[in-house]
C-alpha atoms as one frame of an Amber mdcrd trajectory, in Angstrom:
protein
 -13.124 -31.387  36.195 -15.255 -28.429  35.157 -12.223 -26.491  33.852 -11.282
 -29.226  31.337 -14.756 -29.171  29.815 -14.705 -25.408  29.223 -11.537 -25.489
  27.085 -13.070 -27.357  24.114 -16.198 -25.208  24.414 -14.042 -22.102  24.232
 -12.241 -23.295  21.095 -15.631 -24.050  19.483 -16.823 -20.545  20.389 -13.631
 -19.002  18.994 -13.895 -21.068  15.778 -17.553 -20.067  15.430 -16.731 -16.370
  15.903 -13.839 -16.603  13.432 -16.191 -18.265  10.925 -18.730 -15.419  11.190
 -16.123 -12.638  11.082 -14.115 -14.162   8.229 -17.317 -14.550   6.169 -18.021
 -10.824   6.634 -14.434  -9.828   5.865 -14.340 -11.934   2.678 -17.335  -9.971
   1.363 -15.252  -6.796   1.703 -12.432  -8.132  -0.522 -12.101  -6.496  -3.927
 -10.263  -9.413  -5.601 -12.226 -10.559  -8.698 -11.000 -14.144  -8.147 -13.049
 -14.328  -4.950 -16.527 -15.383  -6.047 -19.605 -16.068  -3.950 -17.931 -17.735
  -0.958 -19.591 -19.564   1.915 -17.442 -20.311   4.961 -18.540 -23.842   5.922
 -16.317 -24.657   8.871 -13.278 -23.468  10.832 -10.836 -25.775  12.657  -8.619
 -24.003  15.194  -5.520 -25.680  16.638  -5.548 -26.050  20.456  -2.870 -23.336
  20.811  -4.860 -20.951  18.526  -1.803 -20.599  16.258  -3.524 -21.801  13.093
  -7.045 -22.032  11.701  -8.139 -24.007   8.667 -11.020 -22.193   7.003 -13.093
 -24.500   4.788 -15.171 -22.742   2.160 -17.455 -23.594  -0.739 -18.100 -21.523
  -3.811 -21.364 -20.816  -5.595 -19.763 -18.855  -8.451 -16.104 -18.783  -9.464
 -13.041 -20.989  -9.880 -12.195 -22.917  -6.666  -8.415 -22.984  -7.290  -8.171
 -19.269  -8.098 -10.443 -18.371  -5.197  -8.406 -20.465  -2.738  -5.224 -18.784
  -3.983  -6.756 -15.308  -3.637  -8.079 -16.010  -0.127  -4.696 -17.316   1.014
  -3.034 -14.201  -0.430  -5.539 -12.076   1.537  -5.162 -14.200   4.712  -2.788
 -11.689   6.350  -5.165  -8.795   5.697  -8.134 -10.812   7.008  -6.146 -11.885
  10.080  -5.193  -8.259  10.846  -8.867  -7.301  10.587  -9.736 -10.124  13.003
  -7.346  -8.623  15.595  -9.652  -5.610  15.775 -12.797  -7.754  16.146 -11.821
 -10.673  18.378 -11.292 -10.375  22.091  -8.598 -13.081  22.257  -4.876 -12.892
  22.904  -3.780 -14.873  19.847  -5.462 -14.596  16.472  -4.577 -17.673  14.404
  -2.842 -17.699  11.037  -5.553 -18.478   8.496  -5.310 -21.257   5.910  -8.128
 -21.341   3.337  -9.141 -24.702   1.853 -11.822 -25.377  -0.741 -14.412 -27.746
   0.738 -15.504 -30.305  -1.862 -18.244 -31.836   0.346 -21.202 -30.231  -1.456
 -19.578 -30.903  -4.835 -19.167 -34.610  -3.954 -22.749 -34.802  -2.684 -24.052
 -33.409  -5.994 -21.926 -35.931  -7.946 -23.219 -38.821  -5.816 -26.786 -37.607
  -6.240 -26.328 -37.567 -10.014 -24.896 -41.104  -9.994 -27.780 -42.386  -7.848
 -30.336 -40.750 -10.157 -28.611 -42.238 -13.241 -28.554 -45.709 -11.638 -32.247
 -45.436 -10.719 -33.140 -44.287 -14.255 -31.194 -47.223 -15.749 -32.892 -49.684
 -13.378 -36.323 -48.239 -14.255 -35.623 -48.758 -17.995 -34.521 -52.349 -17.364
 -37.697 -53.122 -15.377
């Protein structure tokens, strides 16, 4: 029973380590399309073959940045081989995370609705 519980914990640890290392490696990229990136979350497949890397962007164009990161994915993956102590380093897939963007939009809508209601009262 104990063995089964350690497998998910290990994949969380690996995803967490990949998240930290990828964030550092992105800062080293010279591509001007890569703006101020924050790595929000990493999902690793159970066989460690693939990892989805969700990122947000403080400055820059999300589409161009996603394209640039996916072009650099091989370079970043090769750099991970040197850092990670695991047998298989996953293929990286970068995806722009719209969560914070959606939250800001919802916040704006709520504030507008409250302002309208206040005027009506």
